[in-house]
C-alpha positions, 0 to 999 in steps of 0.5 A: 499499499505504501508503494501504491501510493506512490506509483499512483502519484507518479502515474498520475503526473505522468499521465496528465502531462502525457494529456497536455502533449497529446490532444487526441489521448485518453487516459482511464484509471480505476479504483476509488481509493487510488484517487483518494491517495491522491487526494491525501498525499499529493494535493497539487497532483490531485488537482492536475487530475481533478482539472483533466477529469473535468475536461474529459480527457482522465477518465475514473473507470469502474465504480469500485473501491479498488479492483477486488476479489470477487470470489471470497467478499461476501454478499454485503462486502461485494455491494459495499465496493460498488457503494463506496466507489461509485458515491467517491467518484460522484462526490468528487468528479460527478461521474457515475459509472456504468462499467465495472472495470476488473481485468485482472480479477480471479474469476466471477461468481454468479451473484456478481450481475445482480450486484452490478445492476443494483448498483446502477452498472449495467456493463463488465470489462475483465482479460484475465479468463483469456489466461484459463488453462484448459478451455477457451472462453467461446466469445469476447462480447456477450451477456453474462447471466448471474444466478439471479438471471440478470443479464450483464453486457461483458466484454473480455479484450481479444488483444489477451492483455491487460498491458497492451503496449500498440505493437502492430502484432498485438493489434493484429492478434485482438483482430485475428482472436476476436471470436465474435467478428463478423456481427460485433466489429469494435473491441477494447485494448487496455493500454499501458504499463499496469500492474506496477503502474506508470501508464501510457508511454509516448511510445504507444500514443505514437503507434497508436496515431500510426494504426489509426488509418493503416491499410491492412491492420484494425483502425485505432482510436482512443475512446472512454469505457462508457462510450466503447460500451455504448457503442459495441452494445448498439451493434451487437443487439443479440449477443450470446449467453454465458449462464454462472459464474466465470470460473478462471481455470488458474490461479485456483490456491487464491482461495487458500494461501495466507489462511489468517489474511482470509480469516481476518476478511471474514471475521471483519465481514461478520463484525461490521454486519453485527456493528451495524445492526446493533448500532441502528438498533440501539439509535433507534431505541436509545438515542445513542449516536450512530458511528456513522465516520467510524464505520465508513473508514472501517468498511473503506479499509476492509475492501482495500484488503480485499484487492486481489492480490491482498485476499488472494494471498498473492503478495510478500510477506510484509503486505500479509504481516500488515493486514494481520495487524489491521484486521486485528485492530480493526476487531477491537474496534468493531467489538467496542461499537458492538459492545457499547450498542448491546450495553445501551440496549441491554440496560442498567447491568445492576439488573442482573438479567443476562440477555442473548443477543443474536445477530444472526438473520434466523431466530434460535435459542428462542432469541429472534432475529436482529433481537436479545432476550433473557437466557433461558437454560433449555433441557439437556439430552446429550450422552456419551458412551464409550464405543466397544472397540475404541473410540465414542458414541455421541447422541443427543436425540436428533443426531448420533455420531460414532467416532472411533479409536482414531479419532474419525467419524464413521457414523452420523444418523439423522434420527428424523430420517435414521438415515446415515450421512457417511459412506459405508467403508469410509471415515468422515473428519479425515485429515489428508496430506498433498505434496504441492508442487505447482508449475507456476506461481506457487501462492497462486496456483494448484495444479491437478496432479497435487491428488496423485500422492496423498497421505492420510493422517489417521494415526491418533495420538489421544482420543478422549471425552473432552466435555459430558453433560447434558448441554454439550458432549465433546471429544477430543483428538490430538495428531502429530505428523511431519513438523506439525500437530493438530488438535481436532474438538467434535462438539454435539450440543443439545438440540442442534442437528449439526456436530461441530468440529474445531481444528487447531493446528500448529503448521511448520510444513513446506509445499504441502496442501492440507485438506479436511475429508467428509465422504457422504453417501450421497448420489447426486449430479451436483451440489450447492455452494453459496457465494454472493445472495445466494448459491451456484452449483457446480458438478460433482462429475467430470463429464467435459473438460469444463467440468473437470477443470473445477477441480478446486472451487470457492465457497462461502458459508457451505456446502450442501449435497441433496439426493430428492428429499435428503441432503446433507450441508458442511458449513464453515465460518472460516474456509474457502477453497474446496473440491467434490469428488464421486465414487461408486463403491464396488461393495454396494454399487452405492455412490460416495460423494467427498467434499473436502475443504482446503486448510493450509498451503506451504508455498515459497514464492512470494512469502517463503513463510506463508501458513507457518505457525498457528490456526484455528479453522471451524467446521460443521457437518448437518445431517438431513439438511435442506438448502435452508437449513444450510442458509440457517447453519451458515450463518450461526456458525459465524455469528455467535450468540452474544451475552450481556448482563442488563435490566431489559427483559428483552430487546425486540428486532427493528424487523422481523420476517415471517419467511425463512427463505427471505434473509436479512443481509444487513441493517444499518443507518442510511449513510446520509444521516436522514435517521432512516433505517436501511435493510437489504434483503434477498431469496436465499433458497433458489425459489420464490417466496412471499413474506412480509417485513414487519417493523418494530416501530411506526413506519411513515415510508417505505421506498425500495432503493439501489446500493446506494440508497437512491430511490430505485424502480429497478426491482422485479418482485413485489415491494408494497408497503403494509402498515408498519411493514412491506410485503415482499414476493421475490424471485429465485435469489433476488436482492432488494434494499428497502429504505425505511423512513420511521414516523417521527 
């Protein structure tokens, strides 16, 4: 970051000078954060930038805070990239971008088109998909359809580089390579020194001038991104459609490298959700001042660290040391905000009542979503007994789990159906170790041949009862391998249908890949993995080269596999990378579908100490889970209950939904300081859902908004004000933002 502050100032200074000398030249620069750094650190350069922007020559692009990763950021974080980026460009330059500009990002989730649309944008540019190792993407200009049906006009520059130097060979390649030529006539070539900065050179400008009208060459001219997209869209009214994620067949290890950075991001996202929720509740209930400026600053810091070489773990050691320290500081500040708001809501601590605060979007333990209630101890019915032959049996009446003498799960029976989740002849909660020597780019890549060699870590140093009581039972398992050790705690709680697995690793391996495997007795051709505002399906088979290429993929909080009428969810607040494979058993002809979470790597470059040291991961196995259960448990494991002593008997939620498929992703006060409440809701199951959002305050007005909290008529479902509430009828995975004005 320190270097980027300097690089962007030099680049902007060079480009404003070049613009003065070259009347045809236009310069485009993305990332609001970079403009903000110039404004803060080099105001004299910023004055030149502002003038060039006003003249239409220096073009802010993309409308995002940074060119972020899009696989791992949460629903809200991905939305806020556009909120903060577009607001900055509007406030500083009066410009509203309609394009998303992500030339170097490592693949795109199926939830992104709807986010782009809800931010008021409609186009996307990226180049990186041309790097895919196995399959050549079939289009350069096309409509990209997301999980909810939103379509975004998208362009991949056929020049196949985001650092075009305007050589004749590059332009010839772009013309030859353009897959949509014959119908489409225009493509874009991002030109200049990227990555390290510097911008376009005088030589590149000179080459472009010579190619303006040169026989035998494509015609070259400078053009603003918005002008290009408008022209390209007009000439290609019926482009082909690509449905679902834009998976990059490369850089798959970025879902795992630098576990501390990734966990810092996930924790920050969860804490921001809670801070906004409880601070908004305290502001409306008690008059506590809402921390607008602090939340704005924290969000921008989290968004900055989602840049596509920080969150993916592909930076030098210095970057990740700084990131870890930054996340720790943000966590402390957010915990302070949450604690202050909850104390204000709980009342006088001398009251002696213990209130349970539930920040998840679903009710649990008799506490409503987004509210608090006096703690009531429920009946406990957990038991742990010794297993013949070694190990233990954990049972709470809902789930019966058998742990063998090696500390591995050999059975997990859902009591409601009597169905076994673990495939016969296999063992779950199995740690597996692979050698990891990618062909290129250590921190970025994992190549499929890593699977050729695997060591199952089955030997246990200890398998013992860790907790024994009516409320919960637990088994502790200790192992050692190589220069590392691992301790796992397997916990079953009263009233819960999930087995919680807490894994602590002291990791001191080199060029190794650690996985956690769950072989399941489920026959399915596809599985669901959570992404922004919904989930996307991927195949469990390798029928085609496109299927086989997805041998490492991203999940947010859950992976769900199902046969008609019964399924299994695996949930996590800790990890993103995973793989899913299937095999047919010779013994009974049944199908074993194995889910493996990626825990740790140990690449040498660019940080030779990547992931060394202590780590803690949490996962949970939920047999008998439908997709709604996966959504609920996924939120629950990342948003634990909080307990505060006070005088209040309860804190009623600001808003309540009567339909579980409709999920609240954010509750906050409007950023303009008006006192309006902003609530974001999405349909989480992939089906149609009707429900009513009730407010616990008198409601003066309810208006659908875009992500920037402006009135918006782009909502496709039904949004109807209904007394002190709003009736909603949302389409599959539809997202809606509501601005609620309390009666005053």
